[in-house]
N, C-alpha and C positions, 0 to 999 in steps of 0.2 A: 597721923599714920595714913599712908597712901592706900586708896582702894583699888581693887582689881577691875571693876566695871564702871560704867558711867553712873553719874548721880541720877536720882529719881527725877523724871521729867525731861532729862536731856537725851538727845538722839545719839546713838553711838557713832563714833567717827568712822567714816567709810574706809574700807581697806582697798587700796589701789589695785591690788592683785585680783580682787573680785570682778573687776571690769576688764581685765586683760583678756583678749581673745584666746580661745583654746587653739594652740598651734600644735599639730601632731609632730612627733619627733621625726617621722618619715612618711612620705606620701605613698599610698597603695599603688602597686604596679598595675598598669593598664591591662585589661583583659585582651586576648587576641582579637575579639570582635571590635573593641574600642580602638585598637591600633590600626585597623584597616581603613583605608580611604574609600570613598564611594566607588571609584574606578576599580579598586582591587576587589571590593565586595561584589560588584556587578560581574566582574570577570570570573571570580571563583564560583558564583552561583550559576553562571552560564555554562562553565566547563563541567560542573557537577551534573547539571541537568542533561547536557549532551552526552556525557560519558555514560550515565545511567541508561539512557535510551539506546545508545549504541551497543552496550553490553546485554541489554534485554532482548535485542533482536537476534535473529539467526545471522550467522551460524553459531554465535556464542550461546544465545538462548537463555540467559539468566533473567527470565521474565519476572522472577520474584523481586528484583531490584526496583521494579516500577512502583511498588507500594511505598517506597520512600524516595523515589527518583525525582519527584517534583519539589520536595522539601528544600533543596538548595536554592531553587529559584524563588520560592516564597520567602526564604530567609534573606536573600539578596535584596528583594524589593522592600523589606520592612522599613528601613530608615530613609529610603530614597525619595526625592521629590518627583515632580512630574517628568522632567527631562531625564533624570537618572533612571526612573522606572522604564521609560521607553527604551533607553539605551540598553539596560540590562535585558529586557525582553528581546531586543534585536540581536544582541550577542548570543542569547540562548537559542534563538532560531538558527543563527549561523552555525553555532556549535553542533546543533542537531544535523544540519545538512553535511557538515564536515565528517561527522561520525558515521553517517549512513550512506551518502550518495556520491562520494568522490569518484566511484567507479564509472559514473556517467560520462565524465570527460574523455577518458580513453576509449570507451565504447562508442561515443559519438564520433570521435576522430576516425575510428576504424570503419564504422558503418557509412558515414557521410563523406569519407575521404577528405576531411577538413584538416587544415593545419593544426598542430597541437596547441599553438597559442590561441587560435580562434576557439578551439574546443574548451580550453580552460577559461577563456573570457566568457563564453556562453554559460559555463557552469557557475561562474561568479555571479552573473546576472540572475540566473535561475535561483541560486541560493539566497540572494538578496530578496527576490520576490517572495520566496517561501518563508523568509524570516519576518516579513512585515506583519503578519498576524500576531506574532509573539510580541512585537513592539506595541501593537494596539492593545494586546492583553495586558501589558505592563501599564499602559495609560489607564485602562479600566481598573486595574488593581489599585492604582494610586487613588482613584475616585472612591473605591470601596473603603480604603483605609481612612480617607478623610470624612466621608459622609455616613458610612454604616460599618464601622470596624468590627462589630460583633457578628456581622453576617458575611464578612469577607471570605471566610473559609469555604462556604458553599457557593457564593456568587462567583468566585474564581472558577469553579468547575462549570457552572452554567455559561459563563462567558467563553471559556475554551471550546465547549461544544458548539455554541452559536457561531464562533469564528470558523471552526472546522466545516460547518455546514455551509457558511456563506462564501468563504474565500475561494475563488477559482484557482485550481492547482493543476500542474502538469502531471503529477503523480497523486493518486488518491491515497495519500498517506494520512493515517490517523494516529494520534498519540497512544491510543489504547491497543493498537494492532498487535504488539508483541504478546498480548494475552491469548492470542489464538493458539499459542504453544502450551497453555495451562489447561489441562484436561477438563477440570470442573468449572473453569471460568469461561472458556471459549463458547460453550452452548448458549451463553447470554446473547450472542450475536443473532441467534434465530428469533429472539424477542425484540431486541433494541438495535441490532446492527453494530457496526464498528463504532459509531458514535456513542452507543451505550457502553462499550468497553472504555472509551475515553472518559465518559461521565463517571463511571465507577472508580477508575484509577485516580482521577483528579479529586473526587469527593473524599476518598480515603486519605489521600495525601493532605488535603486541606484540614480534615478533622484531626489527623495525627499531629500536624504542626500546631494547630490551635490548642490542642490539649497539652503539648509539651511547652509551648512558648508562653501561653497565658494561664496555664493551670486550670483550664475549664474542663468539666467532666462531660457535658452533653455532646460536644462535637465528636470526640473519639468514640463515644458510645454509639452515636448514630452511624459513624463510619464503620464500626465493627458490625452493626446490624445489617448495613447494606452489603458488606462483604459476605457475611454469613448467609444472607438471602440469595446472593448470586451463586454461592457454593451449593446451597440446597437445590436451587433450580438446575444447576449443572448435573448434580447427582441424580435427580429424578429424570432429567432429559436423557441421560445416558442409559437408563433402563428401558426406554421406549423401544418397542419391537417394530421393525419395518413391516409394512403391509402391502407394498407394491409387488409387481411381478419380478421374478428372479431371472437374471440374464448373465451371460458370460461375456466378459470384455477382455480382449487381448491388447497388448501394447508392445511397442518395439522402440528401444533407444539404440540407434546404430553405433553411437560412439564416434562417428566421423560426420563431417559436414562438407558440402561443396560451396565454396565461395567463388562467385563469378564464373561458375561452370567448371571449376577445377576438380580433379579426382572423381570424375563422374563414375567410372567403372568401380572404384573402391566403394563409393556410396551405395551403388546398386547391389553389390555383393553383400555388403553389411545388412541392407534391408532384406535381401533374400534369406540370409542366415537367420535373422530375427523372426521373420514370418514363418520360416520352416520350423523354428522352435515352438511357435504358437500352434502350428498344425500338429506337431508331435504331442502337444499337451491335450489334444482332442478338439482343437478348433474353438471358435467363439461366435457369438452373434455379431460382433463388431471388433475389428482390429484397428487401433489408432496409431498413426505414425506422426512424426514431428511436423512442425510448421516449416514450409519452404524447403523440405528435404529433397525434393526431386531436383536433380542437377539440370534437367531440361525444362524450359518454360513451355506453357501452353500458348500457342500463337494462333490468333484468329483476326480476320479483317474487322476493323471497327465499323459497325453498322451506321454510325453517325457521320462517317466521312465518306462521301461518294464522289470526290473530285476526280479520281483516276478514271480513265476510260473503262468501259464495261468489259471489253475483251481482256484488258490487262488484269482487271480484278478477278475475272473468271479463271485466268491461268494461275494467279496467286492463290485463289481459293482452293483450287484442286491440289496445288503443291502443299499448302498448309494443312489440308485435310489428310494427306498422306502422312505428314509428320505427326498429326494428332493421333492417327490410328496406331502409328509405331509406339508413341508414348503410352497410349492406352493399353497396348499389348503388354508392355513391361509391367504396368500396374496390375493388369488382370493376372499376370503370372504371380505377383505377390499375393493376390487374393486367393488363388488356388493353393499356394503353399501354406497360407495361414488357415485355410478352410473357413474363411469368413470374409465378408465385405470389408474393404479397407478404406479408412479415411486418411488421405494423404495431402500434405500441404505442398503447394507449388506457386510459382508466379504466373499469373494470367496476363498476357500482353495483348493489347488491342492495337493493331498496326494499320498503316495505309501504305500502298506500294508507290514507289518512285522509280519507274523504269522496270527493267527485267531483273535487276539484281539487288536493288536497294529497297529496304523497308524502313519506315519511320514509326517508332513506337509513340503513340499518342497518349496512352494511359496504361497503368498497371494496377492489378488487384493482387493483394495477398490472399490467395484463394485456397480452398480445401475442396477436394473431389471425393465423393463417395462412389467407389467402384467395386462392382461384384465380378464374379467369373464371367458373366455374360456381357459386361461393359459398364459404361457410365450410368449412374443412377441419379445423382443430384449434385448441385453446386451450392457452395456458400463461401463466405470470405470475411475478411476483416472489415468491420463497419466503423470502428473507432480507431483512428490513426494516431501514431505517436508524433506530437508536435516537434517541429524542427528536425525530424529525422525522416519520417514518411510523408510529411506534408510541411510546407513552408507558408508562413503568414503573408510573405511578400516575395516576389521574384527578384527583388533587388538584392536579396541575400544569396542568390544563386552562385555568383563568383566565389564566395567564401566557402560554400558547402556544395560542391558540384554534384554529388550523388544523393543529396537529400531532396525530399519533397517530390518524389517521382511516382507516388502511389495515389490512387483515388479510393474512396470508400466503396465497399461492395454493397449491393442492394439485397433486400430481403431481411428476414427476422433473425437469421443465424440459427434457426432450428431445423433439423433434418429428421425425416422419418426413416427409420432403419429397422432391421429385425430386432434390435435391442430396445425399440420404442423411440419416443421423441428424444433426440439428442441435441442439447444446446452447445454450440461450438463457440468457444471464446479463444480467439487467436491471440496468443502472447499478451500484449499490453491490455487487452480487453478484460482480462481476468482480475485486474486490480480495482475494478469499479463495482460499487454496490448495485444490486438489483439490475443486472445487465439485460434481463428479459422481462422487466416490468413486473406486473402483478401475478404472473403465472410462470413458475419455473418449470422447465422440461424435466423428464424423469431422470436423466443423467446429464452431467456436465462434463465436457471434455475441453482440455486446454492444451492444444498443440502449440509448441513454442520452440524457439531456437535461441538459447542463451549463450551460444558460443561467442557472441560479440562482447559479453559481459566479463568483467574481471573482478577479482577480490570477492566481496560479499554479495555482489550483484545477483548471481543465480540463487543463492540461499534466501536473500531478501525477497526476490520476485516469487519464489515458491511459497514463502511464508504468507505473503499477501494473498496469493491465489487460494490458499486454504480457507479464507474467510468466505468465499463464494459458496463453498460446500456447506459450511456451518450455518450461514445465515438462511439458506434455502432448504436445509436438511436433505440434500441430494448428494449422491456419490459424485466424486470428482476424479477424472482420469487425466492426469497431467503428464504429457510426454514431451521431453526435450531431446534435442539432437545429441547432446553430449552430457546431459544431466542438468538439473535434478529432475528425475521422473518418479512419480508415485501414484498410487491409487488409494483414495481415502473414502471411507464410508460417510454417510450423512451425519453421523455422530462424532466424526473427527478421528476415527481409528485408522491408522496406517495399515493397509492390507498388503501392499507390495511396494518395492522401492528400488531405485538404482541411482546412486549419487554421481557416479562418473563411469566413463568407459561404456562398453556395450552391455545391454541388458534387455530382457523381455520377460513376459509373464502372462498368465491368464488368471483372472479373478472372477469369482461369482459375486454379483452385486444384487442388492434389493433396496429399492428406494421407498420413501414414505409416500403414501397416497395423498395426504393432506398438505396444504400450503402453510407455511409458517406465518406468524403475525408480521414479521419484517417483510416477507414477500408480498403479502396482501396490502399492507397499509404504508410501508416505508417508515420514515421517521418524521412525522408531522410535528412531534413534540420538540424537535431540536431548534427550529427557529423561534418557537415560543420561549424556550429557555434563554436564548440569546437576547430576545426582546425584553424579558424580565430583568436580565442582568444589566441591560442598558437603561431601562426606565426606572427601576426601583430606587436607585440612589437619588434620582432627580425628584421622586415623589415624596421623599421623606421631608417633613416640615422642618423649617430652619431651626426652631427651638430644640427639636430632638437631635438635629445634627450637631448643634453647639454643645448640648449635654453629652453626646457621645464623644 
């Protein structure tokens, strides 16, 4: 009779099916992330990063997007090698420039009278230069992922701050700058400056990504604590009461501008109407007018050029003095109408005579005059010039941009004494740089500007960056543009008066803080230390620990 199993002591016969590989009936569909090539991943991450920054900035102002806006870039870098990380970073930098600064090309073409092709070529080179730090950041991120992946999330923030501090830039753009629009985050600038805003934004993004991607608890908790600390500081800072003297400041936005001396009478009438409105409001301790708004330049003989005969120089000196007195008379009339000294922007030209009829302009200053009813009180001017527009690195570029590079830096500190106290004058471009007056900020900051050359989001972006000077120094800011955007802001960031376009004027009572902020006193010495830490820490990790990681 047959048995069902093997006999005692015998091994069972192997079943061939037991050794057959398990073949699934159907392969799982690839996830969207797995189906992307490295190029596609890098491009998507760059576009997401640039779009988030563009939407976070003025005029859209969705600054809340920044708390997740760097996540696409961290996601794009994750599986990429050294070259791919550099490429993704470079693309992210280019996407940022395209999202924020394309208005520079038409503005440069109009201001410098450059061909449109030359203007766009210049913008391309500028965008490439500004994108290089992001390529370096991609390379550093690759090193973090290889050598210390568990620290990558905060080393990314440290490296970004270090690069922003180190890299020379045409525009003082910082990745955290859009947070100036967040009422409880912006006061952090008084403590850590714009680099501190970048550090906070990058730290929160890194912690959030680490928590979601790797299911770690500590990074998002630390990011939440950092964000909560910044919000608490902003809330306490907003309750601080100003203790400085109280002053009245008037401002006039004429709504028109004179280019190359055109529409002179229209501009003077608009200025008179605005100053008359300030006077009807009771006058002020100071009335601020825009940059370069005078249709007529201030002409004087250059004291450094004495080649002309003395008799010829004497005749021209007398003639130019009469023109100066006529121009001063018009500005004095504005002062009487406003019932206040006026600060007005104009072009100051230093000339040398060639014969009885010809004058050669040797140099120009973008100047501001403080004029009272009795006459001229003080001078100041633009000390930091806009590269490739107001100054050229080489005269070989002159044929391409005939009207560029015709200005020289003004002398002096930029601080004027007025009935309103010490006034720090930041002409246009100067207002985008941190600590423009060093370790001691004046009582009031004024930013006369002319954004009529700008198109698109240019005026709104320039105004947004200028707000940082007020917050980081805890001083009121009076920003006056020829055609907008003009506003008056308290040291705590509150908008007290504003005109976005057209003609406008107003009188505001201001009171500044007596003390200096930590940022004003000490600057940001911690920023290069963070960058050095991000550079050296991966190299200092022992080889065994790197292999274990």
